[in-house]
N, CA and C atoms of all chains as a GROMACS GRO file, in nm:
protein
  468
    1GLN      N    1 -10.064  -2.063 -15.835
    1GLN     CA    2 -10.090  -1.975 -15.720
    1GLN      C    3 -10.145  -1.839 -15.768
    2GLU      N    4 -10.084  -1.790 -15.874
    2GLU     CA    5 -10.131  -1.662 -15.931
    2GLU      C    6 -10.275  -1.677 -15.981
    3GLU      N    7 -10.303  -1.793 -16.040
    3GLU     CA    8 -10.439  -1.817 -16.090
    3GLU      C    9 -10.539  -1.815 -15.974
    4GLU      N   10 -10.499  -1.877 -15.861
    4GLU     CA   11 -10.587  -1.880 -15.744
    4GLU      C   12 -10.610  -1.739 -15.690
    5ARG      N   13 -10.501  -1.662 -15.691
    5ARG     CA   14 -10.512  -1.524 -15.641
    5ARG      C   15 -10.610  -1.444 -15.728
    6GLN      N   16 -10.596  -1.458 -15.859
    6GLN     CA   17 -10.685  -1.387 -15.951
    6GLN      C   18 -10.829  -1.429 -15.930
    7LYS      N   19 -10.846  -1.561 -15.912
    7LYS     CA   20 -10.981  -1.615 -15.894
    7LYS      C   21 -11.046  -1.560 -15.768
    8SER      N   22 -10.964  -1.551 -15.661
    8SER     CA   23 -11.019  -1.510 -15.532
    8SER      C   24 -11.061  -1.363 -15.530
    9ILE      N   25 -10.996  -1.280 -15.616
    9ILE     CA   26 -11.030  -1.138 -15.612
    9ILE      C   27 -11.117  -1.097 -15.730
   10CYS      N   28 -11.156  -1.193 -15.814
   10CYS     CA   29 -11.237  -1.159 -15.930
   10CYS      C   30 -11.385  -1.153 -15.889
   11PRO      N   31 -11.444  -1.034 -15.884
   11PRO     CA   32 -11.583  -1.024 -15.841
   11PRO      C   33 -11.680  -1.062 -15.952
   12SER      N   34 -11.803  -1.097 -15.913
   12SER     CA   35 -11.902  -1.136 -16.013
   12SER      C   36 -11.952  -1.012 -16.088
   13ALA      N   37 -11.991  -1.034 -16.213
   13ALA     CA   38 -12.042  -0.924 -16.296
   13ALA      C   39 -12.168  -0.865 -16.235
   14ALA      N   40 -12.249  -0.950 -16.174
   14ALA     CA   41 -12.373  -0.902 -16.113
   14ALA      C   42 -12.344  -0.806 -15.997
   15ALA      N   43 -12.248  -0.843 -15.914
   15ALA     CA   44 -12.212  -0.758 -15.800
   15ALA      C   45 -12.154  -0.625 -15.848
   16VAL      N   46 -12.070  -0.632 -15.952
   16VAL     CA   47 -12.012  -0.508 -16.005
   16VAL      C   48 -12.121  -0.419 -16.065
   17GLY      N   49 -12.216  -0.482 -16.137
   17GLY     CA   50 -12.327  -0.406 -16.194
   17GLY      C   51 -12.410  -0.336 -16.088
   18GLU      N   52 -12.434  -0.406 -15.978
   18GLU     CA   53 -12.509  -0.347 -15.865
   18GLU      C   54 -12.432  -0.229 -15.807
   19ALA      N   55 -12.301  -0.248 -15.793
   19ALA     CA   56 -12.217  -0.142 -15.735
   19ALA      C   57 -12.214  -0.020 -15.826
   20VAL      N   58 -12.209  -0.042 -15.956
   20VAL     CA   59 -12.213   0.070 -16.052
   20VAL      C   60 -12.341   0.150 -16.033
   21LYS      N   61 -12.454   0.080 -16.025
   21LYS     CA   62 -12.583   0.148 -16.006
   21LYS      C   63 -12.587   0.224 -15.874
   22THR      N   64 -12.534   0.162 -15.770
   22THR     CA   65 -12.533   0.227 -15.638
   22THR      C   66 -12.449   0.355 -15.640
   23ILE      N   67 -12.332   0.346 -15.701
   23ILE     CA   68 -12.244   0.464 -15.708
   23ILE      C   69 -12.313   0.576 -15.788
   24GLN      N   70 -12.373   0.539 -15.900
   24GLN     CA   71 -12.443   0.640 -15.981
   24GLN      C   72 -12.558   0.703 -15.904
   25HIS      N   73 -12.629   0.620 -15.827
   25HIS     CA   74 -12.741   0.671 -15.747
   25HIS      C   75 -12.691   0.772 -15.643
   26LEU      N   76 -12.582   0.736 -15.575
   26LEU     CA   77 -12.527   0.826 -15.472
   26LEU      C   78 -12.475   0.956 -15.533
   27MET      N   79 -12.412   0.946 -15.651
   27MET     CA   80 -12.362   1.067 -15.720
   27MET      C   81 -12.478   1.162 -15.753
   28GLU      N   82 -12.587   1.101 -15.801
   28GLU     CA   83 -12.704   1.182 -15.840
   28GLU      C   84 -12.773   1.239 -15.717
   29LYS      N   85 -12.792   1.155 -15.617
   29LYS     CA   86 -12.863   1.194 -15.496
   29LYS      C   87 -12.795   1.312 -15.425
   30PHE      N   88 -12.661   1.306 -15.417
   30PHE     CA   89 -12.590   1.407 -15.340
   30PHE      C   90 -12.515   1.508 -15.428
   31SER      N   91 -12.535   1.500 -15.559
   31SER     CA   92 -12.466   1.590 -15.653
   31SER      C   93 -12.315   1.589 -15.627
   32MET      N   94 -12.261   1.470 -15.616
   32MET     CA   95 -12.117   1.455 -15.590
   32MET      C   96 -12.052   1.378 -15.703
   33ASP      N   97 -11.920   1.397 -15.716
   33ASP     CA   98 -11.850   1.331 -15.826
   33ASP      C   99 -11.813   1.187 -15.790
   34LEU      N  100 -11.766   1.116 -15.893
   34LEU     CA  101 -11.731   0.974 -15.878
   34LEU      C  102 -11.623   0.953 -15.772
   35LEU      N  103 -11.524   1.042 -15.771
   35LEU     CA  104 -11.412   1.024 -15.678
   35LEU      C  105 -11.460   1.034 -15.533
   36THR      N  106 -11.544   1.134 -15.506
   36THR     CA  107 -11.592   1.155 -15.369
   36THR      C  108 -11.676   1.036 -15.322
   37VAL      N  109 -11.768   0.993 -15.407
   37VAL     CA  110 -11.858   0.884 -15.369
   37VAL      C  111 -11.780   0.753 -15.350
   38THR      N  112 -11.687   0.726 -15.442
   38THR     CA  113 -11.608   0.602 -15.431
   38THR      C  114 -11.522   0.604 -15.305
   39GLN      N  115 -11.461   0.718 -15.278
   39GLN     CA  116 -11.377   0.726 -15.158
   39GLN      C  117 -11.461   0.713 -15.031
   40ALA      N  118 -11.581   0.770 -15.034
   40ALA     CA  119 -11.670   0.758 -14.917
   40ALA      C  120 -11.706   0.611 -14.893
   41LEU      N  121 -11.731   0.537 -15.000
   41LEU     CA  122 -11.760   0.393 -14.985
   41LEU      C  123 -11.638   0.320 -14.931
   42LEU      N  124 -11.520   0.354 -14.982
   42LEU     CA  125 -11.397   0.289 -14.934
   42LEU      C  126 -11.376   0.313 -14.786
   43LYS      N  127 -11.396   0.435 -14.742
   43LYS     CA  128 -11.369   0.470 -14.603
   43LYS      C  129 -11.479   0.425 -14.508
   44ASN      N  130 -11.594   0.383 -14.567
   44ASN     CA  131 -11.704   0.328 -14.487
   44ASN      C  132 -11.718   0.178 -14.510
   45THR      N  133 -11.606   0.113 -14.545
   45THR     CA  134 -11.600  -0.033 -14.554
   45THR      C  135 -11.700  -0.091 -14.654
   46GLY      N  136 -11.733  -0.015 -14.758
   46GLY     CA  137 -11.821  -0.065 -14.863
   46GLY      C  138 -11.967  -0.076 -14.823
   47GLU      N  139 -12.003  -0.022 -14.706
   47GLU     CA  140 -12.141  -0.033 -14.657
   47GLU      C  141 -12.226   0.081 -14.715
   48VAL      N  142 -12.327   0.045 -14.791
   48VAL     CA  143 -12.404   0.145 -14.865
   48VAL      C  144 -12.484   0.236 -14.771
   49GLU      N  145 -12.556   0.177 -14.678
   49GLU     CA  146 -12.640   0.258 -14.589
   49GLU      C  147 -12.555   0.353 -14.503
   50THR      N  148 -12.441   0.301 -14.456
   50THR     CA  149 -12.351   0.383 -14.375
   50THR      C  150 -12.294   0.497 -14.458
   51THR      N  151 -12.258   0.466 -14.582
   51THR     CA  152 -12.202   0.568 -14.671
   51THR      C  153 -12.308   0.674 -14.704
   52PHE      N  154 -12.431   0.628 -14.726
   52PHE     CA  155 -12.541   0.720 -14.755
   52PHE      C  156 -12.554   0.822 -14.641
   53ASN      N  157 -12.556   0.770 -14.519
   53ASN     CA  158 -12.569   0.858 -14.403
   53ASN      C  159 -12.448   0.952 -14.388
   54PHE      N  160 -12.330   0.897 -14.419
   54PHE     CA  161 -12.209   0.979 -14.409
   54PHE      C  162 -12.212   1.094 -14.509
   55LEU      N  163 -12.255   1.064 -14.632
   55LEU     CA  164 -12.261   1.170 -14.734
   55LEU      C  165 -12.370   1.273 -14.700
   56GLN      N  166 -12.473   1.227 -14.634
   56GLN     CA  167 -12.584   1.315 -14.599
   56GLN      C  168 -12.552   1.404 -14.478
   57THR      N  169 -12.486   1.345 -14.379
   57THR     CA  170 -12.468   1.417 -14.252
   57THR      C  171 -12.322   1.443 -14.215
   58GLY      N  172 -12.229   1.374 -14.284
   58GLY     CA  173 -12.088   1.387 -14.247
   58GLY      C  174 -12.050   1.295 -14.132
   59GLN      N  175 -12.146   1.211 -14.090
   59GLN     CA  176 -12.118   1.118 -13.980
   59GLN      C  177 -12.170   0.979 -14.014
   60ARG      N  178 -12.112   0.878 -13.948
   60ARG     CA  179 -12.162   0.743 -13.964
   60ARG      C  180 -12.284   0.721 -13.875
   61LEU      N  181 -12.367   0.624 -13.916
   61LEU     CA  182 -12.487   0.592 -13.838
   61LEU      C  183 -12.452   0.547 -13.697
   62ASP      N  184 -12.343   0.471 -13.684
   62ASP     CA  185 -12.309   0.416 -13.552
   62ASP      C  186 -12.225   0.511 -13.466
   63GLY      N  187 -12.194   0.628 -13.520
   63GLY     CA  188 -12.120   0.727 -13.442
   63GLY      C  189 -11.969   0.709 -13.443
   64TYR      N  190 -11.920   0.598 -13.499
   64TYR     CA  191 -11.776   0.577 -13.507
   64TYR      C  192 -11.718   0.658 -13.623
   65PRO      N  193 -11.586   0.687 -13.619
   65PRO     CA  194 -11.526   0.763 -13.730
   65PRO      C  195 -11.511   0.678 -13.856
   66VAL      N  196 -11.486   0.743 -13.970
   66VAL     CA  197 -11.453   0.668 -14.092
   66VAL      C  198 -11.305   0.628 -14.084
   67TRP      N  199 -11.267   0.528 -14.163
   67TRP     CA  200 -11.131   0.476 -14.159
   67TRP      C  201 -11.034   0.568 -14.232
   68SER      N  202 -10.918   0.588 -14.174
   68SER     CA  203 -10.813   0.666 -14.238
   68SER      C  204 -10.708   0.569 -14.293
   69ARG      N  205 -10.617   0.621 -14.374
   69ARG     CA  206 -10.508   0.539 -14.427
   69ARG      C  207 -10.423   0.484 -14.313
   70GLU      N  208 -10.397   0.570 -14.215
   70GLU     CA  209 -10.315   0.527 -14.102
   70GLU      C  210 -10.382   0.412 -14.026
   71ASP      N  211 -10.514   0.421 -14.009
   71ASP     CA  212 -10.587   0.312 -13.943
   71ASP      C  213 -10.570   0.182 -14.021
   72ASP      N  214 -10.582   0.190 -14.154
   72ASP     CA  215 -10.568   0.070 -14.237
   72ASP      C  216 -10.428   0.011 -14.226
   73LEU      N  217 -10.328   0.097 -14.221
   73LEU     CA  218 -10.191   0.048 -14.207
   73LEU      C  219 -10.171  -0.019 -14.072
   74GLU      N  220 -10.229   0.038 -13.969
   74GLU     CA  221 -10.216  -0.021 -13.835
   74GLU      C  222 -10.290  -0.155 -13.827
   75LEU      N  223 -10.397  -0.165 -13.902
   75LEU     CA  224 -10.475  -0.290 -13.905
   75LEU      C  225 -10.390  -0.406 -13.957
   76GLN      N  226 -10.293  -0.374 -14.041
   76GLN     CA  227 -10.210  -0.479 -14.102
   76GLN      C  228 -10.097  -0.525 -14.010
   77LYS      N  229 -10.079  -0.457 -13.899
   77LYS     CA  230  -9.962  -0.486 -13.815
   77LYS      C  231  -9.977  -0.611 -13.727
   78HIS      N  232 -10.097  -0.657 -13.705
   78HIS     CA  233 -10.122  -0.777 -13.624
   78HIS      C  234 -10.061  -0.766 -13.484
   79ASP      N  235 -10.055  -0.647 -13.433
   79ASP     CA  236 -10.006  -0.624 -13.298
   79ASP      C  237 -10.126  -0.614 -13.204
   80LYS      N  238 -10.121  -0.688 -13.093
   80LYS     CA  239 -10.237  -0.694 -13.004
   80LYS      C  240 -10.274  -0.557 -12.947
   81ASN      N  241 -10.174  -0.481 -12.907
   81ASN     CA  242 -10.202  -0.349 -12.849
   81ASN      C  243 -10.262  -0.253 -12.953
   82ILE      N  244 -10.206  -0.260 -13.073
   82ILE     CA  245 -10.259  -0.174 -13.180
   82ILE      C  246 -10.402  -0.216 -13.214
   83ARG      N  247 -10.422  -0.348 -13.219
   83ARG     CA  248 -10.556  -0.399 -13.251
   83ARG      C  249 -10.658  -0.354 -13.146
   84ASN      N  250 -10.617  -0.358 -13.020
   84ASN     CA  251 -10.707  -0.313 -12.913
   84ASN      C  252 -10.737  -0.164 -12.923
   85LYS      N  253 -10.637  -0.089 -12.967
   85LYS     CA  254 -10.656   0.054 -12.986
   85LYS      C  255 -10.759   0.080 -13.097
   86LEU      N  256 -10.748   0.000 -13.203
   86LEU     CA  257 -10.844   0.014 -13.314
   86LEU      C  258 -10.986  -0.028 -13.270
   87ILE      N  259 -10.993  -0.132 -13.186
   87ILE     CA  260 -11.123  -0.178 -13.137
   87ILE      C  261 -11.187  -0.070 -13.050
   88ALA      N  262 -11.103  -0.002 -12.969
   88ALA     CA  263 -11.155   0.106 -12.885
   88ALA      C  264 -11.206   0.223 -12.972
   89LYS      N  265 -11.140   0.243 -13.084
   89LYS     CA  266 -11.175   0.355 -13.172
   89LYS      C  267 -11.296   0.325 -13.260
   90PHE      N  268 -11.303   0.200 -13.313
   90PHE     CA  269 -11.406   0.166 -13.413
   90PHE      C  270 -11.509   0.064 -13.365
   91GLY      N  271 -11.482  -0.004 -13.254
   91GLY     CA  272 -11.569  -0.113 -13.212
   91GLY      C  273 -11.521  -0.244 -13.273
   92ALA      N  274 -11.539  -0.354 -13.201
   92ALA     CA  275 -11.489  -0.484 -13.246
   92ALA      C  276 -11.553  -0.528 -13.378
   93GLU      N  277 -11.682  -0.501 -13.391
   93GLU     CA  278 -11.753  -0.544 -13.513
   93GLU      C  279 -11.699  -0.471 -13.636
   94ASN      N  280 -11.676  -0.340 -13.621
   94ASN     CA  281 -11.626  -0.263 -13.735
   94ASN      C  282 -11.483  -0.304 -13.773
   95VAL      N  283 -11.403  -0.340 -13.672
   95VAL     CA  284 -11.267  -0.386 -13.701
   95VAL      C  285 -11.272  -0.519 -13.777
   96ALA      N  286 -11.359  -0.609 -13.734
   96ALA     CA  287 -11.373  -0.738 -13.802
   96ALA      C  288 -11.422  -0.718 -13.946
   97LYS      N  289 -11.517  -0.626 -13.962
   97LYS     CA  290 -11.568  -0.597 -14.098
   97LYS      C  291 -11.459  -0.537 -14.186
   98ARG      N  292 -11.375  -0.452 -14.125
   98ARG     CA  293 -11.269  -0.387 -14.203
   98ARG      C  294 -11.165  -0.489 -14.249
   99ILE      N  295 -11.133  -0.584 -14.162
   99ILE     CA  296 -11.037  -0.688 -14.199
   99ILE      C  297 -11.090  -0.767 -14.318
  100ALA      N  298 -11.219  -0.803 -14.311
  100ALA     CA  299 -11.281  -0.878 -14.421
  100ALA      C  300 -11.285  -0.794 -14.548
  101PHE      N  301 -11.315  -0.665 -14.533
  101PHE     CA  302 -11.324  -0.575 -14.649
  101PHE      C  303 -11.189  -0.564 -14.718
  102ARG      N  304 -11.081  -0.550 -14.639
  102ARG     CA  305 -10.948  -0.534 -14.699
  102ARG      C  306 -10.907  -0.658 -14.777
  103LYS      N  307 -10.962  -0.773 -14.738
  103LYS     CA  308 -10.928  -0.898 -14.808
  103LYS      C  309 -11.023  -0.928 -14.923
  104SER      N  310 -11.134  -0.853 -14.932
  104SER     CA  311 -11.240  -0.889 -15.027
  104SER      C  312 -11.206  -0.852 -15.171
  105SER      N  313 -13.644  -0.488 -15.812
  105SER     CA  314 -13.536  -0.565 -15.752
  105SER      C  315 -13.579  -0.620 -15.616
  106GLU      N  316 -13.502  -0.721 -15.570
  106GLU     CA  317 -13.536  -0.784 -15.443
  106GLU      C  318 -13.513  -0.690 -15.326
  107ARG      N  319 -13.608  -0.691 -15.234
  107ARG     CA  320 -13.590  -0.612 -15.112
  107ARG      C  321 -13.515  -0.697 -15.012
  108GLN      N  322 -13.430  -0.633 -14.937
  108GLN     CA  323 -13.356  -0.707 -14.836
  108GLN      C  324 -13.436  -0.712 -14.707
  109PRO      N  325 -13.415  -0.818 -14.627
  109PRO     CA  326 -13.485  -0.825 -14.499
  109PRO      C  327 -13.451  -0.705 -14.411
  110SER      N  328 -13.547  -0.668 -14.328
  110SER     CA  329 -13.526  -0.554 -14.241
  110SER      C  330 -13.402  -0.574 -14.154
  111GLY      N  331 -13.319  -0.470 -14.144
  111GLY     CA  332 -13.202  -0.478 -14.060
  111GLY      C  333 -13.077  -0.521 -14.134
  112SER      N  334 -13.092  -0.570 -14.259
  112SER     CA  335 -12.974  -0.612 -14.333
  112SER      C  336 -12.908  -0.490 -14.396
  113VAL      N  337 -12.780  -0.504 -14.429
  113VAL     CA  338 -12.709  -0.394 -14.492
  113VAL      C  339 -12.646  -0.442 -14.622
  114THR      N  340 -12.639  -0.351 -14.719
  114THR     CA  341 -12.574  -0.383 -14.845
  114THR      C  342 -12.427  -0.344 -14.834
  115THR      N  343 -12.340  -0.439 -14.860
  115THR     CA  344 -12.197  -0.413 -14.851
  115THR      C  345 -12.126  -0.464 -14.976
  116TYR      N  346 -12.036  -0.382 -15.030
  116TYR     CA  347 -11.956  -0.424 -15.144
  116TYR      C  348 -11.812  -0.444 -15.101
  117GLY      N  349 -11.750  -0.550 -15.153
  117GLY     CA  350 -11.609  -0.573 -15.126
  117GLY      C  351 -11.523  -0.476 -15.204
  118ILE      N  352 -11.398  -0.465 -15.164
  118ILE     CA  353 -11.309  -0.367 -15.226
  118ILE      C  354 -11.283  -0.400 -15.373
  119SER      N  355 -11.278  -0.528 -15.408
  119SER     CA  356 -11.254  -0.564 -15.549
  119SER      C  357 -11.375  -0.530 -15.635
  120VAL      N  358 -11.496  -0.541 -15.577
  120VAL     CA  359 -11.619  -0.502 -15.649
  120VAL      C  360 -11.619  -0.351 -15.673
  121LEU      N  361 -11.584  -0.276 -15.569
  121LEU     CA  362 -11.578  -0.130 -15.583
  121LEU      C  363 -11.474  -0.089 -15.688
  122ARG      N  364 -11.361  -0.159 -15.689
  122ARG     CA  365 -11.255  -0.126 -15.786
  122ARG      C  366 -11.305  -0.147 -15.929
  123GLU      N  367 -11.372  -0.259 -15.954
  123GLU     CA  368 -11.422  -0.286 -16.089
  123GLU      C  369 -11.531  -0.187 -16.129
  124ALA      N  370 -11.619  -0.155 -16.035
  124ALA     CA  371 -11.727  -0.059 -16.064
  124ALA      C  372 -11.667   0.078 -16.095
  125PHE      N  373 -11.565   0.116 -16.018
  125PHE     CA  374 -11.499   0.245 -16.040
  125PHE      C  375 -11.435   0.248 -16.179
  126LYS      N  376 -11.372   0.140 -16.219
  126LYS     CA  377 -11.306   0.135 -16.350
  126LYS      C  378 -11.406   0.149 -16.464
  127ILE      N  379 -11.526   0.097 -16.443
  127ILE     CA  380 -11.632   0.110 -16.545
  127ILE      C  381 -11.677   0.256 -16.557
  128LEU      N  382 -11.690   0.321 -16.443
  128LEU     CA  383 -11.746   0.458 -16.442
  128LEU      C  384 -11.642   0.566 -16.469
  129SER      N  385 -11.516   0.537 -16.446
  129SER     CA  386 -11.413   0.641 -16.458
  129SER      C  387 -11.371   0.663 -16.603
  130ASP      N  388 -11.341   0.789 -16.635
  130ASP     CA  389 -11.289   0.825 -16.768
  130ASP      C  390 -11.137   0.823 -16.769
  131SER      N  391 -11.077   0.801 -16.653
  131SER     CA  392 -10.932   0.810 -16.641
  131SER      C  393 -10.863   0.699 -16.721
  132GLN      N  394 -10.747   0.733 -16.778
  132GLN     CA  395 -10.666   0.635 -16.852
  132GLN      C  396 -10.614   0.527 -16.758
  133ASP      N  397 -10.586   0.569 -16.635
  133ASP     CA  398 -10.533   0.474 -16.538
  133ASP      C  399 -10.624   0.471 -16.415
  134SER      N  400 -10.743   0.419 -16.436
  134SER     CA  401 -10.843   0.420 -16.329
  134SER      C  402 -10.801   0.330 -16.212
  135ASP      N  403 -10.723   0.226 -16.243
  135ASP     CA  404 -10.676   0.136 -16.138
  135ASP      C  405 -10.588   0.212 -16.038
  136ALA      N  406 -10.495   0.289 -16.092
  136ALA     CA  407 -10.405   0.367 -16.006
  136ALA      C  408 -10.482   0.475 -15.931
  137LEU      N  409 -10.581   0.532 -15.996
  137LEU     CA  410 -10.661   0.637 -15.932
  137LEU      C  411 -10.740   0.579 -15.815
  138PHE      N  412 -10.794   0.459 -15.834
  138PHE     CA  413 -10.867   0.393 -15.726
  138PHE      C  414 -10.774   0.366 -15.607
  139THR      N  415 -10.654   0.319 -15.637
  139THR     CA  416 -10.556   0.292 -15.530
  139THR      C  417 -10.523   0.421 -15.455
  140LYS      N  418 -10.512   0.530 -15.530
  140LYS     CA  419 -10.482   0.659 -15.467
  140LYS      C  420 -10.597   0.700 -15.373
  141LEU      N  421 -10.720   0.679 -15.418
  141LEU     CA  422 -10.836   0.711 -15.332
  141LEU      C  423 -10.832   0.629 -15.204
  142ASP      N  424 -10.793   0.503 -15.220
  142ASP     CA  425 -10.787   0.413 -15.104
  142ASP      C  426 -10.677   0.456 -15.007
  143GLU      N  427 -10.570   0.511 -15.062
  143GLU     CA  428 -10.453   0.542 -14.979
  143GLU      C  429 -10.450   0.686 -14.929
  144THR      N  430 -10.553   0.761 -14.958
  144THR     CA  431 -10.561   0.898 -14.904
  144THR      C  432 -10.686   0.911 -14.817
  145ASP      N  433 -10.678   1.003 -14.724
  145ASP     CA  434 -10.791   1.023 -14.632
  145ASP      C  435 -10.898   1.110 -14.695
  146ILE      N  436 -11.020   1.085 -14.656
  146ILE     CA  437 -11.132   1.162 -14.709
  146ILE      C  438 -11.152   1.288 -14.623
  147SER      N  439 -11.183   1.397 -14.691
  147SER     CA  440 -11.223   1.516 -14.617
  147SER      C  441 -11.376   1.518 -14.621
  148PHE      N  442 -11.434   1.604 -14.540
  148PHE     CA  443 -11.580   1.607 -14.538
  148PHE      C  444 -11.633   1.632 -14.680
  149PRO      N  445 -11.726   1.549 -14.726
  149PRO     CA  446 -11.773   1.564 -14.863
  149PRO      C  447 -11.831   1.701 -14.892
  150LYS      N  448 -11.791   1.755 -15.007
  150LYS     CA  449 -11.844   1.884 -15.049
  150LYS      C  450 -11.930   1.865 -15.172
  151GLN      N  451 -12.040   1.937 -15.176
  151GLN     CA  452 -12.128   1.928 -15.292
  151GLN      C  453 -12.067   2.005 -15.408
  152LEU      N  454 -12.090   1.954 -15.528
  152LEU     CA  455 -12.042   2.024 -15.646
  152LEU      C  456 -12.119   2.154 -15.664
  153SER      N  457 -12.046   2.257 -15.701
  153SER     CA  458 -12.112   2.384 -15.729
  153SER      C  459 -12.192   2.371 -15.858
  154PRO      N  460 -12.313   2.429 -15.865
  154PRO     CA  461 -12.392   2.421 -15.987
  154PRO      C  462 -12.321   2.482 -16.106
  155SER      N  463 -12.228   2.576 -16.081
  155SER     CA  464 -12.160   2.643 -16.191
  155SER      C  465 -12.045   2.560 -16.247
  156VAL      N  466 -12.007   2.450 -16.177
  156VAL     CA  467 -11.896   2.368 -16.224
  156VAL      C  468 -11.943   2.275 -16.334
   0.00000   0.00000   0.00000
Protein backbone atom coordinates (compact mmCIF):
# COMPACT_ATOMS: atom_id res chain seq x y z
CA GLN A 1 0.00 0.00 0.00
CA GLU A 2 2.86 2.34 0.86
CA GLU A 3 4.48 1.49 -2.46
CA GLU A 4 1.25 2.40 -4.28
CA ARG A 5 1.04 5.66 -2.38
CA GLN A 6 4.61 6.56 -3.31
CA LYS A 7 3.97 5.63 -6.92
CA SER A 8 0.83 7.75 -7.13
CA ILE A 9 2.54 10.90 -5.85
CA CYS A 10 5.86 10.47 -7.66
CA PRO A 11 5.89 13.07 -10.46
CA SER A 12 7.76 12.60 -13.73
CA ALA A 13 11.21 14.14 -14.10
CA ALA A 14 10.04 15.95 -17.23
CA ALA A 15 7.16 17.63 -15.40
CA VAL A 16 9.42 18.63 -12.52
CA GLY A 17 11.99 20.03 -14.97
CA GLU A 18 9.28 22.10 -16.66
CA ALA A 19 8.08 23.38 -13.29
CA VAL A 20 11.63 24.35 -12.30
CA LYS A 21 11.97 26.39 -15.51
CA THR A 22 8.57 28.01 -14.99
CA ILE A 23 9.37 29.00 -11.40
CA GLN A 24 12.74 30.44 -12.46
CA HIS A 25 11.05 32.37 -15.28
CA LEU A 26 8.47 33.86 -12.90
CA MET A 27 11.18 34.78 -10.35
CA GLU A 28 13.15 36.58 -13.05
CA LYS A 29 10.15 38.20 -14.71
CA PHE A 30 8.76 39.68 -11.50
CA SER A 31 12.01 40.01 -9.50
CA MET A 32 10.51 37.85 -6.77
CA ASP A 33 12.03 35.19 -4.57
CA LEU A 34 11.45 31.44 -4.70
CA LEU A 35 9.16 31.43 -1.67
CA THR A 36 6.82 34.08 -3.07
CA VAL A 37 6.56 32.50 -6.52
CA THR A 38 6.06 28.98 -5.16
CA GLN A 39 3.40 30.13 -2.73
CA ALA A 40 1.64 32.06 -5.50
CA LEU A 41 1.53 28.88 -7.59
CA LEU A 42 0.20 26.91 -4.61
CA LYS A 43 -2.56 29.41 -3.91
CA ASN A 44 -3.49 29.55 -7.60
CA THR A 45 -3.92 25.76 -7.88
CA GLY A 46 -0.68 25.30 -9.87
CA GLU A 47 -2.07 27.23 -12.86
CA VAL A 48 0.78 29.08 -14.55
CA GLU A 49 -1.20 31.66 -16.53
CA THR A 50 -3.39 32.46 -13.51
CA THR A 51 -0.34 32.80 -11.28
CA PHE A 52 1.38 35.02 -13.85
CA ASN A 53 -1.60 37.38 -13.84
CA PHE A 54 -1.81 37.27 -10.05
CA LEU A 55 1.85 38.22 -9.65
CA GLN A 56 1.44 40.97 -12.23
CA THR A 57 -1.80 42.52 -11.00
CA GLY A 58 -2.53 41.02 -7.57
CA GLN A 59 -5.71 39.47 -8.97
CA ARG A 60 -6.73 36.28 -10.73
CA LEU A 61 -7.78 36.34 -14.37
CA ASP A 62 -11.24 35.00 -13.51
CA GLY A 63 -11.82 37.51 -10.72
CA TYR A 64 -12.11 34.85 -8.00
CA PRO A 65 -9.92 35.07 -4.87
CA VAL A 66 -6.81 32.93 -4.30
CA TRP A 67 -7.16 29.96 -1.94
CA SER A 68 -6.43 30.41 1.74
CA ARG A 69 -5.43 27.74 4.26
CA GLU A 70 -8.87 27.94 5.81
CA ASP A 71 -10.49 27.35 2.41
CA ASP A 72 -8.32 24.26 1.91
CA LEU A 73 -9.26 22.92 5.33
CA GLU A 74 -12.95 23.45 4.61
CA LEU A 75 -12.54 21.67 1.29
CA GLN A 76 -11.54 18.54 3.21
CA LYS A 77 -14.70 18.49 5.32
CA HIS A 78 -16.99 16.95 2.67
CA ASP A 79 -19.92 18.89 4.10
CA LYS A 80 -22.53 19.86 1.51
CA ASN A 81 -23.20 23.30 2.97
CA ILE A 82 -19.52 24.11 3.27
CA ARG A 83 -18.93 22.84 -0.26
CA ASN A 84 -21.71 25.08 -1.57
CA LYS A 85 -20.17 28.01 0.26
CA LEU A 86 -16.84 27.32 -1.44
CA ILE A 87 -18.56 27.00 -4.83
CA ALA A 88 -20.21 30.39 -4.28
CA LYS A 89 -16.82 31.87 -3.40
CA PHE A 90 -14.62 30.22 -6.07
CA GLY A 91 -16.99 28.82 -8.71
CA ALA A 92 -17.71 25.12 -9.27
CA GLU A 93 -14.89 24.67 -11.78
CA ASN A 94 -12.27 26.14 -9.45
CA VAL A 95 -13.47 23.97 -6.56
CA ALA A 96 -13.21 20.85 -8.74
CA LYS A 97 -9.72 21.90 -9.88
CA ARG A 98 -8.67 22.51 -6.28
CA ILE A 99 -9.83 19.06 -5.18
CA ALA A 100 -7.80 17.50 -8.00
CA PHE A 101 -4.79 19.72 -7.18
CA ARG A 102 -4.81 18.72 -3.50
CA LYS A 103 -4.71 15.06 -4.54
CA SER A 104 -2.09 15.52 -7.28
CA SER B 1 9.28 23.81 -27.09
CA GLU B 2 5.78 22.72 -28.06
CA ARG B 3 3.13 25.41 -28.15
CA GLN B 4 -0.11 24.58 -26.48
CA PRO B 5 -3.42 24.91 -28.31
CA SER B 6 -5.15 28.23 -27.89
CA GLY B 7 -7.20 28.38 -24.71
CA SER B 8 -5.29 25.65 -22.89
CA VAL B 9 -3.64 26.29 -19.55
CA THR B 10 -0.46 24.94 -18.03
CA THR B 11 -1.08 23.42 -14.62
CA TYR B 12 1.32 21.70 -12.23
CA GLY B 13 0.23 19.28 -9.54
CA ILE B 14 1.22 19.87 -5.95
CA SER B 15 3.72 16.98 -5.93
CA VAL B 16 5.41 18.43 -9.05
CA LEU B 17 5.65 21.84 -7.39
CA ARG B 18 7.08 20.25 -4.24
CA GLU B 19 9.84 18.47 -6.18
CA ALA B 20 10.65 21.58 -8.22
CA PHE B 21 10.82 23.65 -5.03
CA LYS B 22 13.19 21.13 -3.43
CA ILE B 23 15.52 21.41 -6.44
CA LEU B 24 15.58 25.20 -6.33
CA SER B 25 15.66 25.72 -2.56
CA ASP B 26 18.88 26.09 -0.57
CA SER B 27 17.07 25.15 2.64
CA GLN B 28 18.23 22.11 4.62
CA ASP B 29 14.62 21.14 5.10
CA SER B 30 12.97 22.26 1.88
CA ASP B 31 10.18 19.71 2.31
CA ALA B 32 9.06 21.29 5.58
CA LEU B 33 9.43 24.77 4.11
CA PHE B 34 7.18 23.83 1.19
CA THR B 35 4.57 22.48 3.61
CA LYS B 36 4.76 25.73 5.57
CA LEU B 37 4.17 27.73 2.37
CA ASP B 38 1.17 25.55 1.63
CA GLU B 39 -0.24 25.98 5.12
CA THR B 40 0.11 29.76 5.34
CA ASP B 41 -1.82 32.42 3.47
CA ILE B 42 -0.19 34.56 0.83
CA SER B 43 -0.04 38.31 1.19
CA PHE B 44 -0.01 40.51 -1.87
CA PRO B 45 3.30 39.81 -3.62
CA LYS B 46 5.98 42.39 -3.02
CA GLN B 47 8.86 43.01 -5.37
CA LEU B 48 12.35 42.57 -4.00
CA SER B 49 14.15 45.80 -3.32
CA PRO B 50 17.15 46.30 -5.65
CA SER B 51 19.28 46.96 -2.56
CA VAL B 52 18.49 43.52 -1.06
